[in-house]
PyMOL Python script that loads the backbone (N, CA, C, O; Angstrom):
from pymol import cmd

cmd.read_pdbstr("""\
ATOM      1  N   MET A   1     -19.018 -53.450 173.315  1.00  0.00           N
ATOM      2  CA  MET A   1     -19.503 -52.257 172.646  1.00  0.00           C
ATOM      3  C   MET A   1     -19.984 -51.238 173.668  1.00  0.00           C
ATOM      4  O   MET A   1     -20.666 -51.569 174.638  1.00  0.00           O
ATOM      5  N   THR A   2     -19.618 -50.025 173.425  1.00  0.00           N
ATOM      6  CA  THR A   2     -20.125 -48.951 174.264  1.00  0.00           C
ATOM      7  C   THR A   2     -21.081 -48.097 173.448  1.00  0.00           C
ATOM      8  O   THR A   2     -21.101 -48.159 172.219  1.00  0.00           O
ATOM      9  N   VAL A   3     -21.861 -47.311 174.143  1.00  0.00           N
ATOM     10  CA  VAL A   3     -22.776 -46.409 173.452  1.00  0.00           C
ATOM     11  C   VAL A   3     -21.986 -45.460 172.555  1.00  0.00           C
ATOM     12  O   VAL A   3     -22.408 -45.156 171.440  1.00  0.00           O
ATOM     13  N   GLN A   4     -20.837 -44.994 173.046  1.00  0.00           N
ATOM     14  CA  GLN A   4     -20.026 -44.078 172.253  1.00  0.00           C
ATOM     15  C   GLN A   4     -19.539 -44.730 170.951  1.00  0.00           C
ATOM     16  O   GLN A   4     -19.602 -44.112 169.889  1.00  0.00           O
ATOM     17  N   SER A   5     -19.068 -45.945 171.029  1.00  0.00           N
ATOM     18  CA  SER A   5     -18.584 -46.601 169.806  1.00  0.00           C
ATOM     19  C   SER A   5     -19.746 -46.917 168.869  1.00  0.00           C
ATOM     20  O   SER A   5     -19.593 -46.866 167.649  1.00  0.00           O
ATOM     21  N   ASP A   6     -20.902 -47.241 169.434  1.00  0.00           N
ATOM     22  CA  ASP A   6     -22.089 -47.455 168.605  1.00  0.00           C
ATOM     23  C   ASP A   6     -22.470 -46.170 167.872  1.00  0.00           C
ATOM     24  O   ASP A   6     -22.795 -46.207 166.685  1.00  0.00           O
ATOM     25  N   LEU A   7     -22.433 -45.047 168.565  1.00  0.00           N
ATOM     26  CA  LEU A   7     -22.737 -43.762 167.939  1.00  0.00           C
ATOM     27  C   LEU A   7     -21.746 -43.439 166.831  1.00  0.00           C
ATOM     28  O   LEU A   7     -22.138 -42.954 165.770  1.00  0.00           O
ATOM     29  N   GLU A   8     -20.478 -43.701 167.067  1.00  0.00           N
ATOM     30  CA  GLU A   8     -19.463 -43.438 166.049  1.00  0.00           C
ATOM     31  C   GLU A   8     -19.727 -44.265 164.793  1.00  0.00           C
ATOM     32  O   GLU A   8     -19.566 -43.770 163.677  1.00  0.00           O
ATOM     33  N   LYS A   9     -20.129 -45.510 164.970  1.00  0.00           N
ATOM     34  CA  LYS A   9     -20.438 -46.370 163.823  1.00  0.00           C
ATOM     35  C   LYS A   9     -21.659 -45.860 163.068  1.00  0.00           C
ATOM     36  O   LYS A   9     -21.667 -45.843 161.837  1.00  0.00           O
ATOM     37  N   VAL A  10     -22.690 -45.444 163.798  1.00  0.00           N
ATOM     38  CA  VAL A  10     -23.905 -44.940 163.156  1.00  0.00           C
ATOM     39  C   VAL A  10     -23.612 -43.650 162.397  1.00  0.00           C
ATOM     40  O   VAL A  10     -24.122 -43.448 161.295  1.00  0.00           O
ATOM     41  N   ILE A  11     -22.796 -42.782 162.979  1.00  0.00           N
ATOM     42  CA  ILE A  11     -22.437 -41.527 162.315  1.00  0.00           C
ATOM     43  C   ILE A  11     -21.678 -41.814 161.017  1.00  0.00           C
ATOM     44  O   ILE A  11     -21.936 -41.179 159.994  1.00  0.00           O
ATOM     45  N   ALA A  12     -20.760 -42.751 161.055  1.00  0.00           N
ATOM     46  CA  ALA A  12     -20.016 -43.123 159.847  1.00  0.00           C
ATOM     47  C   ALA A  12     -20.952 -43.697 158.784  1.00  0.00           C
ATOM     48  O   ALA A  12     -20.810 -43.394 157.599  1.00  0.00           O
ATOM     49  N   TYR A  13     -21.899 -44.518 159.204  1.00  0.00           N
ATOM     50  CA  TYR A  13     -22.875 -45.075 158.271  1.00  0.00           C
ATOM     51  C   TYR A  13     -23.719 -43.969 157.651  1.00  0.00           C
ATOM     52  O   TYR A  13     -23.991 -43.982 156.451  1.00  0.00           O
ATOM     53  N   CYS A  14     -24.129 -43.017 158.475  1.00  0.00           N
ATOM     54  CA  CYS A  14     -24.937 -41.897 157.982  1.00  0.00           C
ATOM     55  C   CYS A  14     -24.159 -41.078 156.952  1.00  0.00           C
ATOM     56  O   CYS A  14     -24.734 -40.611 155.969  1.00  0.00           O
ATOM     57  N   GLU A  15     -22.871 -40.906 157.172  1.00  0.00           N
ATOM     58  CA  GLU A  15     -22.035 -40.190 156.198  1.00  0.00           C
ATOM     59  C   GLU A  15     -22.075 -40.891 154.845  1.00  0.00           C
ATOM     60  O   GLU A  15     -22.179 -40.243 153.804  1.00  0.00           O
ATOM     61  N   ALA A  16     -21.992 -42.212 154.868  1.00  0.00           N
ATOM     62  CA  ALA A  16     -22.027 -42.982 153.626  1.00  0.00           C
ATOM     63  C   ALA A  16     -23.385 -42.834 152.944  1.00  0.00           C
ATOM     64  O   ALA A  16     -23.453 -42.644 151.730  1.00  0.00           O
ATOM     65  N   VAL A  17     -24.445 -42.919 153.706  1.00  0.00           N
ATOM     66  CA  VAL A  17     -25.795 -42.790 153.152  1.00  0.00           C
ATOM     67  C   VAL A  17     -25.990 -41.394 152.571  1.00  0.00           C
ATOM     68  O   VAL A  17     -26.544 -41.239 151.483  1.00  0.00           O
ATOM     69  N   LYS A  18     -25.528 -40.373 153.305  1.00  0.00           N
ATOM     70  CA  LYS A  18     -25.636 -38.992 152.826  1.00  0.00           C
ATOM     71  C   LYS A  18     -24.933 -38.844 151.475  1.00  0.00           C
ATOM     72  O   LYS A  18     -25.450 -38.192 150.568  1.00  0.00           O
ATOM     73  N   GLY A  19     -23.778 -39.439 151.351  1.00  0.00           N
ATOM     74  CA  GLY A  19     -23.053 -39.406 150.081  1.00  0.00           C
ATOM     75  C   GLY A  19     -23.811 -40.100 148.965  1.00  0.00           C
ATOM     76  O   GLY A  19     -23.831 -39.627 147.829  1.00  0.00           O
ATOM     77  N   ASN A  20     -24.435 -41.223 149.291  1.00  0.00           N
ATOM     78  CA  ASN A  20     -25.229 -41.938 148.291  1.00  0.00           C
ATOM     79  C   ASN A  20     -26.420 -41.115 147.831  1.00  0.00           C
ATOM     80  O   ASN A  20     -26.736 -41.094 146.641  1.00  0.00           O
ATOM     81  N   TYR A  21     -27.092 -40.428 148.768  1.00  0.00           N
ATOM     82  CA  TYR A  21     -28.210 -39.562 148.396  1.00  0.00           C
ATOM     83  C   TYR A  21     -27.737 -38.458 147.453  1.00  0.00           C
ATOM     84  O   TYR A  21     -28.411 -38.144 146.472  1.00  0.00           O
ATOM     85  N   ALA A  22     -26.587 -37.876 147.750  1.00  0.00           N
ATOM     86  CA  ALA A  22     -26.052 -36.817 146.902  1.00  0.00           C
ATOM     87  C   ALA A  22     -25.752 -37.337 145.501  1.00  0.00           C
ATOM     88  O   ALA A  22     -26.050 -36.675 144.507  1.00  0.00           O
ATOM     89  N   ILE A  23     -25.166 -38.514 145.431  1.00  0.00           N
ATOM     90  CA  ILE A  23     -24.860 -39.119 144.129  1.00  0.00           C
ATOM     91  C   ILE A  23     -26.141 -39.395 143.356  1.00  0.00           C
ATOM     92  O   ILE A  23     -26.221 -39.117 142.160  1.00  0.00           O
ATOM     93  N   MET A  24     -27.146 -39.945 144.041  1.00  0.00           N
ATOM     94  CA  MET A  24     -28.408 -40.251 143.361  1.00  0.00           C
ATOM     95  C   MET A  24     -29.089 -38.974 142.876  1.00  0.00           C
ATOM     96  O   MET A  24     -29.680 -38.960 141.796  1.00  0.00           O
ATOM     97  N   ALA A  25     -29.009 -37.904 143.664  1.00  0.00           N
ATOM     98  CA  ALA A  25     -29.611 -36.639 143.249  1.00  0.00           C
ATOM     99  C   ALA A  25     -28.935 -36.107 141.985  1.00  0.00           C
ATOM    100  O   ALA A  25     -29.596 -35.572 141.094  1.00  0.00           O
ATOM    101  N   GLN A  26     -27.617 -36.258 141.919  1.00  0.00           N
ATOM    102  CA  GLN A  26     -26.890 -35.778 140.743  1.00  0.00           C
ATOM    103  C   GLN A  26     -27.081 -36.684 139.533  1.00  0.00           C
ATOM    104  O   GLN A  26     -26.971 -36.238 138.391  1.00  0.00           O
ATOM    105  N   SER A  27     -27.366 -37.953 139.789  1.00  0.00           N
ATOM    106  CA  SER A  27     -27.438 -38.933 138.705  1.00  0.00           C
ATOM    107  C   SER A  27     -28.768 -38.950 137.980  1.00  0.00           C
ATOM    108  O   SER A  27     -28.858 -39.448 136.858  1.00  0.00           O
ATOM    109  N   THR A  28     -29.798 -38.411 138.609  1.00  0.00           N
ATOM    110  CA  THR A  28     -31.108 -38.463 137.974  1.00  0.00           C
ATOM    111  C   THR A  28     -31.431 -37.148 137.276  1.00  0.00           C
ATOM    112  O   THR A  28     -31.006 -36.078 137.711  1.00  0.00           O
ATOM    113  N   GLU A  29     -32.174 -37.244 136.208  1.00  0.00           N
ATOM    114  CA  GLU A  29     -32.602 -36.049 135.489  1.00  0.00           C
ATOM    115  C   GLU A  29     -34.022 -35.648 135.893  1.00  0.00           C
ATOM    116  O   GLU A  29     -34.461 -34.536 135.603  1.00  0.00           O
ATOM    117  N   GLU A  30     -34.731 -36.547 136.557  1.00  0.00           N
ATOM    118  CA  GLU A  30     -36.103 -36.274 136.974  1.00  0.00           C
ATOM    119  C   GLU A  30     -36.088 -35.337 138.183  1.00  0.00           C
ATOM    120  O   GLU A  30     -35.577 -35.700 139.242  1.00  0.00           O
ATOM    121  N   GLN A  31     -36.640 -34.151 138.031  1.00  0.00           N
ATOM    122  CA  GLN A  31     -36.558 -33.132 139.076  1.00  0.00           C
ATOM    123  C   GLN A  31     -37.220 -33.567 140.374  1.00  0.00           C
ATOM    124  O   GLN A  31     -36.704 -33.269 141.452  1.00  0.00           O
ATOM    125  N   GLN A  32     -38.338 -34.259 140.302  1.00  0.00           N
ATOM    126  CA  GLN A  32     -39.028 -34.694 141.517  1.00  0.00           C
ATOM    127  C   GLN A  32     -38.153 -35.663 142.318  1.00  0.00           C
ATOM    128  O   GLN A  32     -38.063 -35.555 143.541  1.00  0.00           O
ATOM    129  N   ALA A  33     -37.519 -36.594 141.637  1.00  0.00           N
ATOM    130  CA  ALA A  33     -36.627 -37.538 142.312  1.00  0.00           C
ATOM    131  C   ALA A  33     -35.401 -36.808 142.859  1.00  0.00           C
ATOM    132  O   ALA A  33     -34.966 -37.084 143.977  1.00  0.00           O
ATOM    133  N   LYS A  34     -34.845 -35.886 142.084  1.00  0.00           N
ATOM    134  CA  LYS A  34     -33.694 -35.109 142.518  1.00  0.00           C
ATOM    135  C   LYS A  34     -34.023 -34.340 143.800  1.00  0.00           C
ATOM    136  O   LYS A  34     -33.228 -34.308 144.739  1.00  0.00           O
ATOM    137  N   ASP A  35     -35.209 -33.723 143.823  1.00  0.00           N
ATOM    138  CA  ASP A  35     -35.636 -32.979 145.007  1.00  0.00           C
ATOM    139  C   ASP A  35     -35.799 -33.896 146.214  1.00  0.00           C
ATOM    140  O   ASP A  35     -35.435 -33.522 147.329  1.00  0.00           O
ATOM    141  N   MET A  36     -36.339 -35.086 146.003  1.00  0.00           N
ATOM    142  CA  MET A  36     -36.548 -36.031 147.097  1.00  0.00           C
ATOM    143  C   MET A  36     -35.215 -36.506 147.669  1.00  0.00           C
ATOM    144  O   MET A  36     -35.057 -36.581 148.887  1.00  0.00           O
ATOM    145  N   PHE A  37     -34.263 -36.825 146.805  1.00  0.00           N
ATOM    146  CA  PHE A  37     -32.945 -37.255 147.286  1.00  0.00           C
ATOM    147  C   PHE A  37     -32.260 -36.128 148.066  1.00  0.00           C
ATOM    148  O   PHE A  37     -31.629 -36.378 149.093  1.00  0.00           O
ATOM    149  N   ASN A  38     -32.383 -34.902 147.584  1.00  0.00           N
ATOM    150  CA  ASN A  38     -31.794 -33.771 148.303  1.00  0.00           C
ATOM    151  C   ASN A  38     -32.486 -33.554 149.644  1.00  0.00           C
ATOM    152  O   ASN A  38     -31.838 -33.205 150.631  1.00  0.00           O
ATOM    153  N   SER A  39     -33.789 -33.756 149.681  1.00  0.00           N
ATOM    154  CA  SER A  39     -34.533 -33.645 150.937  1.00  0.00           C
ATOM    155  C   SER A  39     -34.099 -34.729 151.921  1.00  0.00           C
ATOM    156  O   SER A  39     -33.943 -34.463 153.113  1.00  0.00           O
ATOM    157  N   MET A  40     -33.908 -35.931 151.431  1.00  0.00           N
ATOM    158  CA  MET A  40     -33.453 -37.030 152.278  1.00  0.00           C
ATOM    159  C   MET A  40     -32.045 -36.741 152.808  1.00  0.00           C
ATOM    160  O   MET A  40     -31.732 -37.059 153.955  1.00  0.00           O
ATOM    161  N   LYS A  41     -31.208 -36.144 151.978  1.00  0.00           N
ATOM    162  CA  LYS A  41     -29.855 -35.765 152.404  1.00  0.00           C
ATOM    163  C   LYS A  41     -29.928 -34.725 153.523  1.00  0.00           C
ATOM    164  O   LYS A  41     -29.177 -34.807 154.494  1.00  0.00           O
ATOM    165  N   THR A  42     -30.812 -33.766 153.392  1.00  0.00           N
ATOM    166  CA  THR A  42     -30.986 -32.754 154.432  1.00  0.00           C
ATOM    167  C   THR A  42     -31.483 -33.388 155.727  1.00  0.00           C
ATOM    168  O   THR A  42     -31.022 -33.040 156.814  1.00  0.00           O
ATOM    169  N   ASP A  43     -32.425 -34.318 155.604  1.00  0.00           N
ATOM    170  CA  ASP A  43     -32.940 -35.012 156.789  1.00  0.00           C
ATOM    171  C   ASP A  43     -31.834 -35.751 157.527  1.00  0.00           C
ATOM    172  O   ASP A  43     -31.731 -35.663 158.751  1.00  0.00           O
ATOM    173  N   ILE A  44     -31.009 -36.477 156.787  1.00  0.00           N
ATOM    174  CA  ILE A  44     -29.969 -37.261 157.450  1.00  0.00           C
ATOM    175  C   ILE A  44     -28.910 -36.345 158.064  1.00  0.00           C
ATOM    176  O   ILE A  44     -28.287 -36.706 159.062  1.00  0.00           O
ATOM    177  N   GLU A  45     -28.701 -35.165 157.476  1.00  0.00           N
ATOM    178  CA  GLU A  45     -27.781 -34.196 158.083  1.00  0.00           C
ATOM    179  C   GLU A  45     -28.304 -33.752 159.449  1.00  0.00           C
ATOM    180  O   GLU A  45     -27.527 -33.564 160.385  1.00  0.00           O
ATOM    181  N   LYS A  46     -29.627 -33.585 159.559  1.00  0.00           N
ATOM    182  CA  LYS A  46     -30.232 -33.228 160.852  1.00  0.00           C
ATOM    183  C   LYS A  46     -30.051 -34.364 161.856  1.00  0.00           C
ATOM    184  O   LYS A  46     -29.756 -34.118 163.026  1.00  0.00           O
ATOM    185  N   HIS A  47     -30.222 -35.580 161.414  1.00  0.00           N
ATOM    186  CA  HIS A  47     -30.017 -36.738 162.288  1.00  0.00           C
ATOM    187  C   HIS A  47     -28.571 -36.781 162.762  1.00  0.00           C
ATOM    188  O   HIS A  47     -28.297 -37.032 163.936  1.00  0.00           O
ATOM    189  N   MET A  48     -27.657 -36.534 161.841  1.00  0.00           N
ATOM    190  CA  MET A  48     -26.243 -36.575 162.182  1.00  0.00           C
ATOM    191  C   MET A  48     -25.883 -35.468 163.170  1.00  0.00           C
ATOM    192  O   MET A  48     -25.041 -35.666 164.046  1.00  0.00           O
ATOM    193  N   GLU A  49     -26.510 -34.319 163.034  1.00  0.00           N
ATOM    194  CA  GLU A  49     -26.259 -33.232 163.981  1.00  0.00           C
ATOM    195  C   GLU A  49     -26.638 -33.669 165.391  1.00  0.00           C
ATOM    196  O   GLU A  49     -25.888 -33.437 166.339  1.00  0.00           O
ATOM    197  N   PHE A  50     -27.805 -34.305 165.530  1.00  0.00           N
ATOM    198  CA  PHE A  50     -28.222 -34.814 166.839  1.00  0.00           C
ATOM    199  C   PHE A  50     -27.244 -35.869 167.349  1.00  0.00           C
ATOM    200  O   PHE A  50     -26.825 -35.824 168.506  1.00  0.00           O
ATOM    201  N   LEU A  51     -26.881 -36.814 166.489  1.00  0.00           N
ATOM    202  CA  LEU A  51     -25.973 -37.892 166.895  1.00  0.00           C
ATOM    203  C   LEU A  51     -24.612 -37.346 167.322  1.00  0.00           C
ATOM    204  O   LEU A  51     -24.040 -37.802 168.312  1.00  0.00           O
ATOM    205  N   ASN A  52     -24.099 -36.377 166.580  1.00  0.00           N
ATOM    206  CA  ASN A  52     -22.803 -35.777 166.936  1.00  0.00           C
ATOM    207  C   ASN A  52     -22.875 -35.030 168.264  1.00  0.00           C
ATOM    208  O   ASN A  52     -21.948 -35.099 169.070  1.00  0.00           O
ATOM    209  N   LYS A  53     -23.973 -34.320 168.490  1.00  0.00           N
ATOM    210  CA  LYS A  53     -24.134 -33.633 169.778  1.00  0.00           C
ATOM    211  C   LYS A  53     -24.241 -34.634 170.917  1.00  0.00           C
ATOM    212  O   LYS A  53     -23.698 -34.408 171.999  1.00  0.00           O
ATOM    213  N   ARG A  54     -24.931 -35.727 170.680  1.00  0.00           N
ATOM    214  CA  ARG A  54     -25.056 -36.762 171.706  1.00  0.00           C
ATOM    215  C   ARG A  54     -23.695 -37.381 171.996  1.00  0.00           C
ATOM    216  O   ARG A  54     -23.349 -37.592 173.158  1.00  0.00           O
ATOM    217  N   LEU A  55     -22.929 -37.670 170.970  1.00  0.00           N
ATOM    218  CA  LEU A  55     -21.592 -38.227 171.148  1.00  0.00           C
ATOM    219  C   LEU A  55     -20.700 -37.249 171.913  1.00  0.00           C
ATOM    220  O   LEU A  55     -19.958 -37.650 172.810  1.00  0.00           O
ATOM    221  N   GLU A  56     -20.773 -35.980 171.559  1.00  0.00           N
ATOM    222  CA  GLU A  56     -19.988 -34.964 172.262  1.00  0.00           C
ATOM    223  C   GLU A  56     -20.370 -34.910 173.742  1.00  0.00           C
ATOM    224  O   GLU A  56     -19.501 -34.839 174.611  1.00  0.00           O
ATOM    225  N   TYR A  57     -21.659 -34.943 174.020  1.00  0.00           N
ATOM    226  CA  TYR A  57     -22.129 -34.923 175.408  1.00  0.00           C
ATOM    227  C   TYR A  57     -21.600 -36.129 176.173  1.00  0.00           C
ATOM    228  O   TYR A  57     -21.085 -35.986 177.283  1.00  0.00           O
ATOM    229  N   LEU A  58     -21.724 -37.309 175.587  1.00  0.00           N
ATOM    230  CA  LEU A  58     -21.275 -38.521 176.271  1.00  0.00           C
ATOM    231  C   LEU A  58     -19.764 -38.505 176.498  1.00  0.00           C
ATOM    232  O   LEU A  58     -19.279 -38.927 177.548  1.00  0.00           O
ATOM    233  N   THR A  59     -19.036 -38.016 175.509  1.00  0.00           N
ATOM    234  CA  THR A  59     -17.583 -37.949 175.631  1.00  0.00           C
ATOM    235  C   THR A  59     -17.176 -37.000 176.760  1.00  0.00           C
ATOM    236  O   THR A  59     -16.275 -37.305 177.542  1.00  0.00           O
ATOM    237  N   GLU A  60     -17.840 -35.862 176.837  1.00  0.00           N
ATOM    238  CA  GLU A  60     -17.508 -34.879 177.867  1.00  0.00           C
ATOM    239  C   GLU A  60     -17.916 -35.338 179.267  1.00  0.00           C
ATOM    240  O   GLU A  60     -17.283 -34.964 180.254  1.00  0.00           O
ATOM    241  N   ASN A  61     -18.959 -36.138 179.352  1.00  0.00           N
ATOM    242  CA  ASN A  61     -19.496 -36.517 180.656  1.00  0.00           C
ATOM    243  C   ASN A  61     -19.213 -37.958 181.052  1.00  0.00           C
ATOM    244  O   ASN A  61     -19.736 -38.437 182.059  1.00  0.00           O
ATOM    245  N   ASN A  62     -18.404 -38.645 180.284  1.00  0.00           N
ATOM    246  CA  ASN A  62     -18.062 -40.025 180.608  1.00  0.00           C
ATOM    247  C   ASN A  62     -17.075 -40.041 181.763  1.00  0.00           C
ATOM    248  O   ASN A  62     -16.004 -39.440 181.685  1.00  0.00           O
ATOM    249  N   GLU A  63     -17.436 -40.723 182.819  1.00  0.00           N
ATOM    250  CA  GLU A  63     -16.585 -40.801 184.007  1.00  0.00           C
ATOM    251  C   GLU A  63     -15.199 -41.371 183.690  1.00  0.00           C
ATOM    252  O   GLU A  63     -14.223 -41.021 184.352  1.00  0.00           O
ATOM    253  N   LEU A  64     -15.108 -42.241 182.689  1.00  0.00           N
ATOM    254  CA  LEU A  64     -13.823 -42.843 182.331  1.00  0.00           C
ATOM    255  C   LEU A  64     -12.872 -41.823 181.720  1.00  0.00           C
ATOM    256  O   LEU A  64     -11.658 -42.025 181.727  1.00  0.00           O
ATOM    257  N   ASN A  65     -13.419 -40.720 181.189  1.00  0.00           N
ATOM    258  CA  ASN A  65     -12.586 -39.698 180.570  1.00  0.00           C
ATOM    259  C   ASN A  65     -12.123 -38.627 181.546  1.00  0.00           C
ATOM    260  O   ASN A  65     -11.301 -37.778 181.199  1.00  0.00           O
ATOM    261  N   LYS A  66     -12.642 -38.666 182.752  1.00  0.00           N
ATOM    262  CA  LYS A  66     -12.305 -37.641 183.739  1.00  0.00           C
ATOM    263  C   LYS A  66     -11.106 -38.081 184.570  1.00  0.00           C
ATOM    264  O   LYS A  66     -11.004 -39.237 184.979  1.00  0.00           O
ATOM    265  N   ASN A  67     -10.212 -37.145 184.806  1.00  0.00           N
ATOM    266  CA  ASN A  67      -9.041 -37.414 185.636  1.00  0.00           C
ATOM    267  C   ASN A  67      -9.392 -37.109 187.089  1.00  0.00           C
ATOM    268  O   ASN A  67      -9.893 -36.027 187.398  1.00  0.00           O
ATOM    269  N   ASN A  68      -9.133 -38.053 187.968  1.00  0.00           N
ATOM    270  CA  ASN A  68      -9.403 -37.838 189.402  1.00  0.00           C
ATOM    271  C   ASN A  68      -8.145 -37.450 190.127  1.00  0.00           C
ATOM    272  O   ASN A  68      -8.174 -37.228 191.338  1.00  0.00           O
TER     273      ASN A  68
END
""", "prot")
cmd.dss("prot")
cmd.show_as("cartoon", "prot")
cmd.util.cbc("prot")
cmd.orient("prot")
């Protein structure tokens, strides 16, 4: 396992969780719960933004990806 492949797995997992939050927000009629699920979805989007930037950085700066 490399850090890059670990990040890719975490990002994919976060996508699934984000989708579940969206489904739960749509499935409930209670506004407070709906707001909380939407807030959690927004939070995980911020996490994913960081993870994607980190993956991009590692990909660009990985010595194995550079041609000598």
